[in-house]
C-alpha positions, 0 to 999 in steps of 0.5 A: 746067341744060339746061332752064334753058337751054332755057326761056330767051327772048329779052331773057332773060339767063343769070346764072350764081356761076362759069364752071365752073357753066355747062360744063368744058370750054372749047370748050363754054362758048364753045359753048354762049355762042354759043348764046343770043348766036344766040338773043338771051339773054345770059349773065353771069358773076359771078365772071369779070365777065363780060356778054355783054348789053355790047359789051364784054362780047361783044368778050373774051368768049372771050379771058377765058374762057380767060385764068380758065380757065387761071388757074382751071388754074395755080391746081387745080396749085399747090394738089396742089404743096401738099397 
């Protein structure tokens, strides 16, 4: 993953299938995407429908990350109780 992040150039967009493919912790996700933004690189997560290449996507990114991670954690907790 680090090689892919280093390869990205201004104007590129990193596309991931879901946030958990980029990082495990909220602070890491926000730091990585903030670093990409500073370099002029966009970010898109297909599962969570996040796209920082749009003004709206940049505005809601931190809030959607917290919401998405909370939902995943709730689903994991439910699955642990069922099994």
